[in-house]
N, C-alpha and C positions, 0 to 999 in steps of 0.2 A: 707573510707577516706572521710572527709568532705571538701567541697570546701569553700574556704574563700570568702566572699562577698567583692567586691571592696569597698574601702572607709576607714573610720576611726571609732573608737569607742571613744566617749568622756566620760570619767569617772567623774561623779559628786562627790562632797565632801561627800555625803551620801552613796556612793558606787555604785549606779546604773550606768550603761553604756548606752549611747544613740548612736545608729548607725547613721552615716551620710556619705554622698558621698563627701562633701566638708567642709572645715573649713575656715572661714574668720577671720583673726586677725585684729582687728581695734584698733590700738594703739593711734590714733589721731596724730596730728602734733604739732610741736613746731615752733614758729616764730624765725627763725635765723636772728637776727638783726645785721646790720653793726656796726663796732667798731668806731662809731662817737660819741664823747661826747654829751650827751643830748638826743640821740635817745631813748635809753632804758627807761629813766626817763619820756619821753613825749609820749611813745608808747601807743596808745589807747586814748589819750587825744587830742592833736593837731598834732601829728605825726600818720598818719593812712595809710591804704592800699587801700581800695576799692572806686573807683570813684562813683560807683552806690550807695553804702551805705552811704558814707560820703561827697560826692560832694555837695549835696544839703545843708548840714549843714554848709559848708564854702563858699557857693555861693557868688560871687561878692567880695570876699576878695582876698588879695594877697597870692598866693599859690606857694610853692616850690615843685619841683619834684626832689628827690634825686637819682642820677644816680648810684645806688648800685647794679643794676641788668640789664642784657641786654634788658629786656622789658621796661625799664624806658621811653624810647622815645615814645613808643606807649601809655604808661600810661599818659604822658604829653598831648598827643593829645586827649585822652578821657576826660581829665579834662578841656580842653578848653571850653567845653559846659557850664561849671559852673562858669567860671571867665574869664574876658578879661586880667587879670594880672597874667600870669603864667610865672615863671622863672624855667628853667631846669638847674640843677647843675650836669654836667656829672661826677664830682668827679674823679674817676679813669677810667671811660669808655672812649674809643676812639670813637668819633662820625664820622660816614661816611659823605661824601658830601650829600648823599641822605637823611640821618637823619637831617642834618642841613637844607636842602631845605624844608623838610616837616614841621619842626618846624617853620621856617621862614614864610612859606605859611600860617600857622595858627596864626601868630603873637605871637609866644612863644619865649621869650628871652632866651639866653644862658649865664650863668655866668661861665666863664672859671676858672679852678683852683680846687685844692683839698679842700674839706671841712675840716675846723679845728674843728668846733663845732656848735651846735645849741645855739642860744642866747635866754635866758628866762628872762622875767621881770614880776614880780608880778604873778608868777606861770602860765604864758602864753608864748607861743612861740612868739618871737618878730623878729627873723631874723636868717639868716644862715651866719656864719662867715667863710670866706675863709682863706687859709693858709697865704695869703699876708696881712691879717688884715682887708680886706674889709668886711663890713657887709651889706647884702642885706635884707632889712626889709621884713618879711613874717609873715602871721598870722597862716598858716597851712602848713604842709609838708606831702607829700605822698611818699611812697617807697614800693617796692616789697620785702617782706621778703623772705629769702631762707628757704623754708620749710624743716624740718627734722622730721623723725618719732619719736614719743614720746615713746621710748622703753628703755630697759636696757642699750643698747649700747650708747644711747644719755645721759642717766642719769649718766653713769660711767665717761663721759667726763666733767661733770659739776664741 
């Protein structure tokens, strides 16, 4: 009787099998963007994610932080180092008194209300329009995307 070695055998297209103890499936991630008109169209242009990667590019400009993820308030505080003109749009998030206090302490304004859409002029973000019709001028917007695995389950929902 042969004892089976622990692990797996990965069979290659040519027929050979490679023994391994572990298998890592790296599917990558898909950016799950909020259903706010204009976000998908501007994603990677003037609607971005990373304060470290993109903060310098939009330094000293009016910046929006879209409250589409619980980490948005922390995101706004990170961005404060790049601009004195940050407006946080809680959108559908409920801000705690502590959140409001931290934002206020950093000089970050809060625009109350649900976001209706992003406003674009001449292929550039120019503002964030709220449901009440108010538009707050902004040159860039940051948000935290909801990451989802890039796999067959995701593809079948598209």
